[in-house]
C-alpha positions as CSV (number, residue, x, y, z in Angstrom):
1,M,-24.0,-4.3,16.7
2,A,-23.1,-8.3,18.7
3,V,-20.9,-9.8,20.2
4,D,-20.0,-13.4,19.8
5,A,-18.2,-15.3,22.3
6,S,-15.7,-15.3,20.9
7,G,-15.3,-11.3,20.0
8,R,-16.1,-11.4,17.2
9,L,-18.1,-8.8,15.7
10,Y,-20.9,-8.5,13.4
11,G,-23.5,-6.4,12.0
12,G,-27.3,-6.7,11.3
13,A,-30.0,-5.4,10.1
14,Q,-33.6,-5.5,9.8
15,V,-35.0,-4.5,6.3
16,N,-38.8,-4.0,5.2
17,N,-40.3,-4.3,8.7
18,A,-38.6,-8.5,9.2
19,T,-38.8,-10.1,12.0
20,D,-35.7,-11.6,11.7
21,I,-32.4,-10.1,11.6
22,T,-30.1,-11.0,9.4
23,W,-26.5,-11.0,11.0
24,K,-23.2,-10.9,9.0
25,K,-20.0,-10.9,10.6
26,T,-17.8,-8.0,10.0
27,T,-14.1,-7.1,9.3
28,T,-11.7,-5.6,11.3
29,K,-8.2,-4.1,10.7
30,D,-6.3,-7.4,12.2
31,D,-8.0,-9.7,9.0
32,L,-6.8,-7.3,6.6
33,P,-3.0,-7.4,5.3
34,N,0.2,-5.7,7.1
35,I,0.8,-3.9,4.1
36,F,2.0,-0.9,5.6
37,T,6.1,-1.1,5.5
38,T,8.6,1.5,7.8
39,T,10.2,4.9,6.6
40,L,12.4,3.8,3.4
41,G,15.9,6.6,2.5
42,T,18.0,9.0,4.4
43,S,17.4,12.3,4.4
44,N,19.5,15.0,2.1
45,Q,19.7,12.6,-0.4
46,E,18.7,14.0,-4.3
47,G,14.9,15.0,-4.9
48,N,14.2,12.9,-7.8
49,H,11.4,11.1,-6.4
50,V,12.2,8.7,-9.6
51,T,15.7,8.2,-8.3
52,T,15.5,7.3,-5.4
53,I,12.6,5.1,-5.8
54,K,14.9,2.8,-8.2
55,G,17.5,3.0,-5.3
56,L,15.6,1.4,-3.2
57,W,13.6,-0.8,-5.6
58,N,15.4,-4.0,-4.2
59,S,14.8,-3.0,0.0
60,F,10.7,-3.6,-1.3
61,P,8.4,-6.2,0.0
62,E,7.8,-8.5,-2.3
63,K,4.7,-10.9,-3.8
64,Q,3.2,-8.3,-1.9
65,V,1.0,-5.0,-1.6
66,F,3.1,-2.7,0.4
67,A,2.8,0.8,1.1
68,C,5.5,3.4,2.9
69,N,6.8,7.0,3.5
70,L,9.8,7.5,1.7
71,V,12.8,9.8,2.8
72,D,15.1,11.8,0.1
73,A,15.1,16.3,-0.1
74,N,11.7,15.6,1.2
75,N,9.0,13.4,2.9
76,F,6.4,11.2,0.3
77,C,4.5,8.2,0.1
78,V,4.5,4.8,-2.6
79,F,1.7,2.0,-2.8
80,G,3.7,-0.3,-5.1
81,F,3.6,-4.2,-6.2
82,I,6.8,-6.5,-6.9
83,Y,7.2,-9.7,-8.0
84,G,9.4,-12.3,-9.8
85,D,13.5,-11.6,-8.0
86,H,12.9,-7.6,-7.9
87,K,12.3,-7.9,-11.3
88,Y,9.1,-6.8,-12.3
89,G,6.9,-4.8,-10.7
90,A,4.6,-0.8,-10.4
91,V,5.5,1.8,-7.8
92,L,2.8,4.9,-7.3
93,Y,4.8,7.8,-5.5
94,L,2.6,10.8,-4.9
95,A,5.0,13.9,-3.3
96,Y,3.0,17.4,-2.8
97,T,4.6,18.3,-5.9
98,S,4.4,16.2,-8.0
99,C,3.0,12.0,-8.5
100,G,4.2,9.7,-11.0
101,I,5.1,5.3,-11.4
102,V,7.9,3.8,-11.4
103,K,7.6,0.2,-13.5
104,C,10.3,-3.1,-14.3
105,T,10.1,-5.4,-16.6
106,N,13.0,-7.8,-16.3
107,G,14.8,-5.3,-14.6
108,N,14.5,-2.8,-16.8
109,F,12.8,1.2,-15.3
110,S,10.1,3.2,-16.8
111,D,9.0,6.0,-15.6
112,T,6.2,7.9,-16.5
113,K,5.3,11.3,-14.8
114,L,1.4,11.7,-13.9
115,G,1.4,15.6,-12.6
């Protein structure tokens, strides 16, 4: 590992007894897009995760990958991508007792249970 004058990290490798080291820039968390949003939803809503996702659909960011914690009767996490004025997209949800995908095509929702 090495650091240049601007504080950028580099990783190096010396392969097969070579005399030179090949240095490459490393990626830090600041180089990645912020895909995490705040917690959405409220406690004591219906415990149906699909209904919760549909109700919050227009609150999700558009044209970027996102991940967030949702709250209904339980806490669960979602990962998704939505575009086209929120008329298209897919959201994967993972909960302790279930998981699935909620899709939207031209404003029409469908869902698939995965387990």
